C-alpha positions in Angstrom: 3.0 1.1 7.0 0.9 -1.5 7.5 0.8 -1.0 11.4 -0.3 2.7 11.2 -2.7 2.1 8.5 -4.6 -0.3 11.0 -3.6 1.7 13.9 -5.2 4.5 12.4 -8.5 3.4 12.1 -8.8 1.9 15.5 -7.7 5.2 16.8 -10.8 7.0 15.4 -13.2 4.5 16.4 -11.8 4.3 19.9 -11.8 7.9 19.6 -15.4 8.4 18.7 -16.6 6.0 21.1 -14.0 6.5 24.1 -13.8 10.9 23.7 -18.3 10.6 23.4 -17.9 8.2 27.1 -15.5 10.3 28.3 -17.2 13.7 27.7 -20.4 12.7 29.5 -18.5 11.8 32.6 -16.8 15.3 32.7 -20.0 16.6 31.9 -21.6 15.2 34.4 -19.4 15.9 36.9 -17.8 19.1 36.8 -18.3 21.1 33.5 -20.9 24.5 33.2 -23.8 23.1 30.9 -23.1 23.3 26.8 -25.5 26.5 26.9 -23.8 28.4 29.6 -20.8 28.1 28.3 -18.7 31.7 27.4 -15.8 32.9 25.7 -14.2 32.6 29.1 -14.5 28.8 29.7 -12.9 28.0 25.8 -9.7 27.2 27.4 -10.8 25.2 30.0 -13.1 23.7 27.0 -10.0 22.5 25.0 -8.2 20.9 27.6 -10.9 18.8 28.5 -11.1 18.2 25.2 -7.3 17.2 24.1 -7.7 15.1 27.7 -10.4 13.1 25.9 -8.8 12.8 22.7 -5.2 11.5 24.7 -7.0 9.1 26.5 -9.2 7.8 23.7 -5.5 7.0 21.8 -4.0 5.4 25.0 -7.1 2.9 24.6 -6.4 1.8 21.3 -2.7 1.4 21.3 -3.5 -0.9 24.4 -6.0 -2.4 22.3 -3.8 -2.0 19.2 -1.2 -4.3 20.6 -3.0 -6.3 22.5 -4.7 -7.6 19.4 -1.1 -8.3 17.8 -0.2 -10.4 20.4 -3.4 -12.8 19.6 -2.8 -12.4 16.0 -1.1 -15.5 14.1 0.8 -14.7 11.3 0.5 -16.5 8.6 3.9 -16.4 6.1 4.1 -17.3 3.0 5.6 -20.5 2.9 3.0 -22.6 4.9 1.1 -24.6 2.3 -2.1 -26.4 2.9 -1.6 -30.1 4.1 -2.8 -32.9 1.5 -3.2 -36.8 1.7 -2.3 -37.5 -1.9 0.4 -39.9 -0.4 -1.5 -41.8 1.5 -4.9 -44.3 0.8 -8.5 -42.3 2.2 -10.6 -44.0 4.8 -13.8 -44.8 3.1 -13.0 -44.7 -0.3 -12.8 -47.6 -2.4 -9.8 -49.3 -4.4 -9.5 -48.7 -8.2 -6.5 -50.8 -9.9 -5.0 -48.9 -13.4 -6.7 -51.2 -15.4 -10.0 -49.5 -14.1 -8.5 -46.2 -14.3 -7.6 -46.9 -17.9 -11.4 -48.1 -18.7 -12.8 -44.5 -17.8 -11.4 -42.4 -20.9 -14.2 -40.7 -22.7 -16.4 -37.9 -21.0 -19.4 -40.7 -21.4 -17.8 -42.8 -19.1 -15.9 -40.0 -16.7 -12.8 -39.5 -17.5 -10.3 -40.7 -14.5 -7.0 -39.8 -14.0 -4.6 -40.3 -10.9 -2.1 -38.8 -8.7 0.3 -40.1 -6.1 -1.6 -42.9 -4.9 -5.3 -41.0 -5.9 -8.1 -41.3 -8.5 -9.8 -38.6 -9.2 -12.5 -37.8 -11.8 -13.1 -35.2 -14.1 -17.0 -34.8 -15.9 -17.5 -32.1 -18.1 -21.1 -30.3 -17.1 -22.6 -28.2 -20.4 -21.0 -24.5 -20.2 -19.5 -25.8 -16.8 -16.6 -27.4 -17.2 -14.3 -28.1 -14.9 -10.4 -28.1 -16.6 -7.2 -29.5 -15.3 -4.3 -28.1 -16.6 -1.5 -30.5 -16.1 1.2 -28.6 -16.0 4.2 -31.0 -14.6 3.7 -29.7 -11.0 1.7 -32.2 -9.0 4.3 -31.7 -6.1 2.5 -28.4 -5.4 0.9 -27.8 -2.6 -1.8 -26.0 -3.9 -2.1 -28.6 -6.8 -1.9 -31.3 -4.7 -4.9 -30.2 -2.9 -7.4 -29.2 -5.8 -6.7 -32.1 -7.1 -7.9 -33.6 -3.5 -11.1 -32.1 -3.5 -11.6 -34.5 -6.7 -10.5 -37.7 -4.9 -13.3 -40.6 -5.8 -10.6 -43.3 -4.7 -7.5 -44.9 -3.5 -5.0 -46.5 -5.9 -3.6 -50.0 -6.0 -0.1 -49.7 -3.8 1.0 -52.2 -6.5 0.0 -49.8 -10.1 1.2 -46.3 -9.2 3.6 -45.6 -11.7 2.0 -47.6 -14.3 1.0 -45.3 -16.5 3.6 -43.9 -17.1 5.9 -47.7 -17.7 7.1 -47.5 -21.5 6.8 -43.3 -21.6 9.8 -41.5 -22.7 10.0 -38.5 -21.2 8.2 -35.6 -22.9 11.1 -33.4 -21.6 13.8 -35.2 -23.0 13.8 -32.6 -26.1 14.0 -29.3 -24.5 17.0 -26.8 -25.2 19.4 -27.0 -23.1 19.6 -23.2 -21.1 22.5 -21.9 -20.1 23.5 -22.3 -16.7 22.9 -18.6 -14.9 19.4 -18.8 -15.5 17.7 -18.9 -12.0 15.0 -22.0 -12.7 10.8 -21.4 -10.9 10.3 -24.9 -12.2 12.2 -27.7 -13.6 9.6 -28.8 -16.1 8.1 -27.2 -17.5 11.5 -25.4 -17.7 10.4 -21.8 -16.4 13.7 -19.6 -15.8 14.2 -15.9 -15.0 17.9 -14.7 -15.2 20.2 -12.4 -12.4 19.2 -9.1 -12.2 23.0 -8.5 -12.6 22.7 -9.9 -16.1 19.7 -8.5 -17.1 21.1 -5.0 -16.3 24.3 -5.3 -18.5 22.9 -4.6 -21.5 19.7 -2.7 -23.2 19.4 -5.4 -26.1 19.0 -8.4 -23.7 21.5 -11.4 -25.1 18.6 -14.3 -26.1 21.0 -16.9 -23.8 19.7 -14.5 -20.7 16.1 -14.1 -21.9 13.2 -15.3 -19.3 11.9 -18.9 -19.9 8.2 -19.1 -19.8 6.8 -22.4 -20.8 3.6 -24.5 -19.6 4.3 -27.6 -21.6 7.2 -29.5 -23.4 9.3 -27.0 -26.6 7.2 -28.1 -29.4 9.3 -29.8 -32.0 9.1 -28.0 -35.3 10.0 -28.1 -38.9 10.4 -25.6 -40.8 9.2 -27.5 -43.9 6.5 -28.3 -42.3 4.7 -25.5 -39.8 1.7 -24.0 -40.8 -0.5 -21.5 -39.2 -4.1 -21.8 -40.1 -6.7 -19.4 -40.0 -10.1 -19.7 -39.8 -11.6 -16.4 -42.1 -14.9 -14.5 -41.9 -16.3 -16.2 -44.9 -16.0 -19.5 -42.6 -12.7 -21.0 -44.6 -9.8 -22.2 -43.0 -7.2 -20.7 -44.7 -3.7 -22.0 -44.6 0.0 -20.2 -44.7 3.6 -22.0 -44.5 6.8 -20.3 -42.8 7.5 -19.5 -46.5 4.5 -17.9 -47.3 4.9 -15.7 -43.6 8.4 -14.7 -45.1 7.3 -13.5 -48.4 3.3 -12.6 -48.7 4.2 -10.1 -45.8 6.6 -7.0 -45.1 9.3 -7.8 -42.3 8.9 -5.2 -39.7 11.1 -5.2 -37.2 10.7 -3.1 -33.8 12.2 -3.1 -30.1 10.1 -3.6 -27.5 10.5 -5.3 -24.0 7.9 -8.6 -22.7 7.5 -9.1 -19.1 5.8 -12.4 -17.7 2.5 -10.9 -15.8 3.9 -13.0 -12.5 7.3 -10.5 -12.4 8.2 -10.5 -9.2 5.1 -12.4 -7.4 8.0 -13.7 -5.0 7.6 -10.3 -3.5 4.0 -10.3 -3.7 4.0 -14.2 -1.6 5.5 -12.1 1.6 2.7 -10.1 1.9 -0.3 -12.6 0.0 0.5 -15.6 -1.2 -0.8 -16.1 -4.7 -1.0 -18.8 -7.3 1.9 -18.9 -9.7 5.1 -19.2 -10.2 7.7 -17.8 -7.9 9.1 -15.4 -10.0 11.4 -12.7 -8.6 12.2 -9.7 -10.8 14.1 -10.8 -13.7 11.0 -12.6 -16.2 11.2 -9.4 -18.1 12.9 -8.8 -21.1 14.1 -5.8 -23.7 15.1 -7.6 -27.7 14.5 -6.7 -31.4 11.7 -8.4 -33.0 11.3 -8.8 -36.6 8.4 -10.6 -39.0 5.3 -10.6 -40.4 2.6 -8.3 -38.7 -0.8 -9.8 -37.6 -2.6 -7.2 -39.1 -1.5 -7.6 -42.4 -2.0 -11.2 -41.8 -5.2 -10.6 -40.9 -6.0 -8.2 -43.8 -5.0 -10.7 -46.3 -7.6 -11.9 -45.4 -10.1 -9.6 -45.6 -10.9 -8.8 -42.1 -12.3 -5.4 -41.6 -9.7 -3.4 -39.0 
């Protein structure tokens, strides 16, 4: 189908160009003027017109096939090359201590990745923000960081920033081994399609997992929901408030990641994001306070 989409416009363009040229050529050689044609010449005219169309299609096909030979197909698995793992020539070398002194907006915030040092600066309303999603091994992320590179990190200081720091993902809950990870830290995964279709309600242990950061540890006794009211005041609800002050509503609903089946899109054109299969989706029964009830409680006009 893709080939036909590319082929038909070529046919149309070549037909217009070549058929008109051939028509002029034939007219000059053997055909009578248009003004002198009569109905008895109609069959001859049809034969010439069909010949011109066939010649146009043949020329278009030849041009299309020749173009395909010269076209290099880029596959989704091809990734941009980066130089984060080696020093960049012509840039200064900084120590971990140098980087640590740049920790405010006024001083410009410096970060390190691999062997590189990069600077980030907030400029009025136009803010360049990097969301650290623990996917720095991604070629796309490394290529982005390279555009901010200001220098090289001293080789002996590589990894210095992480010394004495506990793994922030060490407290993440254990997941079912059947889940297929799209990334490990943060953990993002989906079930096999055979398991997903076993039940109308997706079992909790097989529900797809989508995280941007480590799973937060929540103490139910200390949990609070803060809401800024229309009066400018901030209001606080505890977990117990949410359970007792509002009606409990239960619904069955599908939840799907916007990136579901991205791996199939990547076969057509590489796009950013995790390489999800077809199962970043699940159906479950959800219960709790409705957002509309919570907002009405604080006099929002809805």
